N, C-alpha and C positions, 0 to 999 in steps of 0.2 A: 790771549786777548790783549788789546792795547787800550790804554786810557789816555785821553787828551784832557789835561787839567788846565784850567785857565783861572787866574786870579786877576781881578780888575776892580776899579773903583768907578762908580757912576757919578756923573756931574750933578751937582746940586740942582734940584728942580726937574730932573729928567727921569726920576725913578719909575713913574708909571709907564712912560714911553719905552724905557729900557725893558721893563718886565713884559710888555706887549711884544717887543721885538724878540726877546729870548724865547717866549712861548711859541711864537711863529716859527722861529728857527728850529726849535725842538720838534715841532709837528712835522716840518718839512724834512728833518733829518730821518725820521722814521719812514716817511713815504718815499723819499728820493734816494735813500742810502740803505740798500739791503743789508749792509754790514754793520749798521748802527744798532747796538743792543740795548743801550741805556743812555739816558740824558738826565743828569741831576744838577740842580741849581740850589746853592745854599747862600743864605744871607748872614753875614757876621753879626752876631748879637751885640758886640761891642761897638760896631761901626755900621750903621744900616745902609751905607752907600758902598760897602765892600762886599763883593760876591765871589764865590767859588763855583766854577762850572766843571762838571766831570762828564765826559762823553766816553762810552765804552764801545770799541769796535772789535770785530772778529780778528782782524789781522792788518798788516801793513797796507795791503791793497785796499782795504776798506777805508783806511785813513786817507789814502791818496784819492779815493772816490769822493770822500767828504770834501776835500779841498777843491775838487773839480766840479762839485755840484753847483748848479745855477744859484741856489739860494744862499750859497756861501758869500757871493758878492753882495747880496742884500744885507747879510749879517755884517760884512765889513763896513758897509755904509752906516749901519746902525751904530757900530762901534765908534766910527769917526764922529758921529753926532752926540752920542750919549755917554761915552767913556772918557774919563780923565786921561789926556794924552800922557803916554809914558807909563801908565799904571798897569797895563795889561802884561802879564807874564804867562807864557804857554809852556807846558811841560808834557812830553810824551813818556809814558811808562808802560812797561810790559807787566801784566799781572802774573805774579808767581803763585799767589795763594789768596783765596777768598773764603771767608767764613762769616756766617751771621747766626744770631740766636734764633731758636725756634719761635720765640715771641714775635720776631719780625714778620712772620707770615700770618699773624692774626689780624 
């Protein structure tokens, strides 16, 4: 599996619009990208305008399909409008191991 991680900061006053855009993007990822397995968004408790996004894909081909999906262009436009320029950092990582506690399934 491959995880695309994104760290970014949202422009002051754009938080609600950003959250709407990211929800729409997540929904479209699942409907338009068969290789998208998970989409997680976390907000930094120390800085409520800093976000971490994690998308998990089955393989490299699924990541390529993600980048080619029509809604990706919509997401890029949202980034241009709602994200502080230069704050976005993307990282691709291959998952080697995943474990979660039994309590996580409750």
